[in-house]
N, C-alpha and C positions, 0 to 999 in steps of 0.2 A: 552723369547729376544724382540719378534718385541713390544710388548706391553710395556716392561717397557721401552725401549729406544723411542718408540715414545710417550709417556706420560711426559718424561725429554727433549728431545730434542725439541719434534712438529716439528719430521722428516716424511718423508713418507714411508709407510709400503712396499714400490715396491722396495725402494732402499736396504731394509734389506734383509739376506738371509733368507730362512725358518730354524728353529731351532725344534729337537728334545730334549726332557727328558726322558732318559733312566730311567728303574726303580731304585725307589731311596730305601733307608734303611727306617726303620720305625722308629728311634731314631732320634732325633735332636741333634747336636752339634756343633763344630766351624769347620771349614773350612778357609784355605786361596785361594782366588781365582786366585788373582795375587799383586803386591806388595802392601800394604797400603789397601787391600780389604778385612777383615775380616768380613767373613761370618757366618750366624747361622741358620742353617736346614740342609734338609736331605742330604743324599749323597750316590752315585750311584755304587752299588757294596760294599760298607763296611761302616763299624760303623764313623760316624766324632768323632772329639775329645770332653770331657766332659770340655775340663778345655782348655784357649786360650791362657793359659803359655806354652801348650806342644807343640813340633814340629808339626804342623798343615800339612798337606798333599796339595799340590796345584794342586787346580781342573783345573787350564790351562792346565797342561801337561797332562789332561784324556781329552782333546776338541779332538772329532776325525770329518773330514770334510770328507763326502763322496756325490760324486757326486752332490755338491752345496749347502749340507744340513748341519747345525752345530747339532752333537751328544754331548749335555751337559752333566757333571756329576752332576748338581745342577739345581734347577729349580730358574730362576734368580727371579721371582715374588713371589717365597715364600721367597728367603735370604731377599728381600728389603723389604715386609711385616713386617717379624720377627723384622727387624733392624728397622724400621720406627714407629711401635708398640711395641717395645721394649719385643718381646715374650721372648728373652733370658732372661731379668729381672724380669718375672712376679713374684719371690718370694719376691722381693722387695718393692712390693705394700702391704705389712702387714706393712710397715711404717707408713703407714698413717692409720693404725686401730689397732697400739699398746697399750697398757696398758700405758707403760710411755710416751708414746706418747702425748696420753689423759693426762695427770697429767701434763706435761711440759706444752704442752697450756691451761689449766686454768689459771697453774701459770706464765704464759709468760708475760700478760700485768701488773703484778707487780715487775720483775725481770728488772732490769737497764743492760742496752748491756755491761758495764763491767764485770757484773759475766755472764751473759745470754753466751759470747762467749767464756767462759773457760768452761761451760758443753759441748758447742758443737765442739770445739776442743777437748775434751775428747773424744767426741762419734764418731770422723771423723777422729781419729788415723788411720792410715795404707791407707790411701785414697790414697797416692800417689805410691804404690805399686799394686793399680788396673791394670791389664795389658791392660782390654777393659771395655768400648772404652778406646780410645787412648785419653790423653790428651794431651797440652789442647785444640784440636779440633779433632772430628773425623769424620776423610771424607769417610767411608766405602763404604758409598752407591753411592758416587760422584766417587769415583776410580773403584767401581763396572760396573759402567755405561760408564764410560770413555773406562775400558779395552773391554766391550764387544762391543761398537763402533769399538774401534781399529776392535777389530774379523771381524765385521760386511764389515771394509773398505778392509780387508785380503782376505777373502773369497769371495766377490764379484766382486774384482777388480777394485773397483771404486776408481778415484784418490782422491774425494771429493764427499762427502754427504751434501746437504745443508739441513738447520734445520732453525727455529726461535728463533733468538737469546733470552737471557733470560730476558733480562730488555729493555723498551722502550727508545727510540732513541740512541741506540746503548750504553748505558752506560754502564761500566766494571762492575760493584759490585753494590750492592743495602747496605743502612744501615738506620738505626731507631733506633731511641731514645724512651724509654719508662720510664714514673714516677709511680711507685708503690706508693703510697698514704694510708700510714698505719695507723696515728695518728693525732692528732688534730694538733701538734706542723707541721708534714708534712703538711697538710692542709693549716694550716697558711703563709706556706711558697711556696707554688704553685706560687703565683703571680711572686716572686722573682724568683723563678727557668724559669719562662716565660720569665722575663726581660733579663736573663742569655742567654737563647737557642734564643731568639729573636735576642740577638747582635752578634747571630754567624751566623744569616738567618736558624736559624734550626727551624722546625714544631716537636713538640711530641706527645704522647697519655701519658694521665693522666688515671691512673686503679685506681678506687673509689669503697670502700666499702659499702655498701648501707645500712649495719645495724650495732648499737653495738658502734666500733668504733668511730664516730664523726658525726654532723647534716650534712646533705647532702640536701642540702634545694636548689630552683632553681636559687638562685640569685648564689650559688657556680658554678653549673653547668653552667651558662650563664658565669661566669667570663673565663671559659675555653676555652666554644665554641665562645663566642663572638671574642677573639683572634685567632679564627683560629688554635685551638688543639684542640685536640682530647680525647673524653669521652670514657674509655673501663669499664664494669663490673669488680669488682676484688673481685671473692669470693661472700660471702653474710655477714659472719662477720666476715672473718679469725682465724678462732678457729681452723683449721687444722681438724676439723671433717669433711668436705664435702665428703670424701667417705669412709668413716665409715661404710656404709653397702648400697647396693644397693636403697632400700626401705628409709633411710634417705635422699640417695644423691636426691631421684626422688620428694620425699617432697624438698627439699631445692632449687631445679632446678626449680622446678615451679615457687616459687617467685622469682629467680634470674633473670629467663626468663622474669616475670613482670616486675623487675626494668628495663633490657637491652630495653624493649618496651617504659617503661614511661620518661629514658633517652635519648632515641633516639641511643643507643650504638649498633654498631654492632659485639663490638670484645668482647671476656672474656678470664682472664685469673684467673687460681686458685689460692690460698692462699699458700706459701711455695712450689709452683709449686709442687703439692701432683695430680695425675693425673690417670689416668684408661681409654683408649682409646676408651674401648669396650664400656665403657658409654657415648660417646661424642654423641651418635644418639639421646640425650634427648636435648640436649644444642638447643636454637633456637638462635642461633648466624652465623652469616657467618664467622667468624675464631677467631681460639682460638691462644693464646700464652702462655702455662703452659709447654710443652716438651721443655728440656733441649738437648742441643748438646751431651754434656758431664755429669754427675750427681754427679761425685764422691765427691762435696763437698755440695751437697742438701742432705736434709734427705730420702728420696727416690732417692734410685741409679739409674742406669740406662743410657738412652740416646739416642737419633731417631740418630745418626749418620749421617745425614746430614746437609749441609748449605743452603739447598734449601729448601722453602714452599713448602709444600704437602699436600695433600686431604688426610682426616680421615672421609667416610662417604662425607657427603653434608660439612662438617667442614673444612674450609681450614687453616691449621697448621702453624702459621711462628714460628719456634724454637726459643729459645734463646740462641745464638749463641756464646755467650762470658761472662766471670764472673760476677756476682753481686758487686755492690761496694760496700755491707754488707759483702761478703765473700772476697772480698780483704783485706779492711781497719781492719776488726775484727776476720777472720780466717784466712787467709794468714800475717794479718800484713803488708801488704803492699803500701805504698803511693806512688807509683809512677805509671806511666800509661804501665810499661814495658812489664806487663802482656798483656794488651790488645793489645798493639801493636803488639805482636807477633802471636796473635787471629787473629787481622786486616790482617797480611800480609798471613795468614793459609787461609782464608775466601775469601779473593782477590784472592790469584791462581786459584782457583775453583772459581772466579764469583760469589759469594755466596754473603748472605745476611748477614749482621752485625747486631746482634740484642741485645742492650744495655737495661740492667734495672739498672736505678739509682733511690731511695730512697731520697724525700725531705726530710723525715725523718735522713737520715743518711748523708745529706753534711750541716749539718747546721754549724759547724765549719769551722774554715780559710782553716786548714790545708784538710780538705777534699774537702770544694770547691774551693782549688786551684788547687786539682787534676782533678776534675771535668773540670773546665775551660782549664787546660792542654791537656785534652783529646779532648773538642771542639774545641781547636783552630787545633790538630793534624787532626781531621775529616774534618774540614775546609779546611785543604792546601789539603789533598788527594782528596775532592771531585772537586778542579780545578784541579790537578795536574795529578789525575789516572782517572778523569771522572765518578766521583761515582751520584749514584741516592739517595740523600736523600730525603726519603719518611716519612710520617707515614701508621701505620700500616693497614689504612683502605686505602688507596692508592696501596699498595703492593698487599692487597687483591683483589682491583679490577681489576689489570693488572693480575696478574696472573690468576682469572677464565676468562679475555677475550681471555690469551693466549694460554689457555687452551683449547677453544674453536675455535681458530683461524686455518689454513689448507694456506698450501701450493700449488698452482697451476701454472701449465706451462703457460707461452703464445708465441708467436715468437718470444718474445727477451730472453725468460730465468723461471725463476718464479718469481712471485710476492704472497704476503700471502694477503688472501681476512676473513674475519672477523671484527666485532664490535673492533675498537681500533688498526686496522692495521696500521693506518697512522701514529703509533708512532713504529711500530713493525720494527725490522730490519733482512734481510735475513743473517745468517751466513752459515759458513761450515767447517765440519771438515776432515781433512786428515792427513796422517802419515809422521812425519817426523823424520829421527834419528831413527825408532824405535819407535815412543812415539806419543799421539794422541795431533794433534795440532789443536785447533780451536781460528777460529777470526771471530768478529763479523761486521755488513756491514758497521760500520764507517772507520775499519780497510782497506777493501776492496776498498773501493771508490779512494783511494788514487792510485788504479791501474786499473779501470773501464773494458780495456780489459780482464785482467787475471784473474777476476773476472767474468765475463760471462762466459769465453773460461772455466773456472773450474764448475759452474754451468751446464753448458750445458754438459760437460763432465760426471758428476754426474747424470746428467738424462737420458742418454744412455742406 
């Protein structure tokens, strides 16, 4: 419990109660810890449910507090690892290696979008009946950690627990725009997309396919970099076979890593968001952007169930938390930003990271381009009104790594943050209000500094 909370909130261990995980069952299944926190793992004294649709045991009811120690019916670290790494959906990884998938991706370059979308809709039938992860954004990991923090407040009796705010300069949430470049047509539109992004004061990353799809020369890479946009490696050749088997994966990754070095790219994204986090150790990249929050409408089902970046070994995962443009237009047949706005609102409530994929290939026509402009207009308004940090993925990677090494230190006035990048960091605090967790960052607290320092001193007692 302590490890999970300190990693997420960057709070101090001494503000948290000791926790004991009692003997757990041998078989994993679904459990509900509290509202909105569906868990997958082992359970104390009984078997967890094999079906997320069934009536799930409420693990919060089985918490026992004895002499300041919390006895839990689940292991939070195991639950969070299972969700972030999609252990509950390991069977879906076969989608990346099936014979039908092989045939489809051989023929895919020859198939027009008008034909492909009908095949994809047929394959995705029943997606809206999937109970878990929760559509359109699943915050199970974030909700579980909020409930554990609330439990810590109640057990310790602290009025407030200080922690390091999630984003620099007290920004309320984060947003990143990414552009996967899939074809020559998309490559030829990159300059126009940069013009549009620039007009809204937004910088984005361009995910470039190194082999077969189009020519990647120094002039093309320079055209992106000179305008202060970011270059990310997008698979090897986008044939859908990267995770076909471990041996082939390692052979391809050696070439992918070489392209990353040659292009000066710190980030990676796989084709079609195929993934196997157990193999990420072979990636020589600082960050990855291949894991969806909810993958109901992707060929590989699952989802990491968080709206925050997290580490998979040495790699920082920046999850895809919103629906892709291709999916919105061609699978859902939706030419509005209503779904994106719904997802944005949920993510902002958790102070998370809104991560978008918009392909230059699929916003060619005026109708799609108008929708993209409307999205950027909406984000530009939120940036001003809601104090959102709009960053490139490399900036998010740098910040999240710095924050992971920052620490709270106490001085004569209260608390301060130490470590690289701490001049951009804010102290925040967690408290209970009307039976719910309330968190506020330093920007909010500055409005009443006496209340701020009083609260922090109380939390440190």
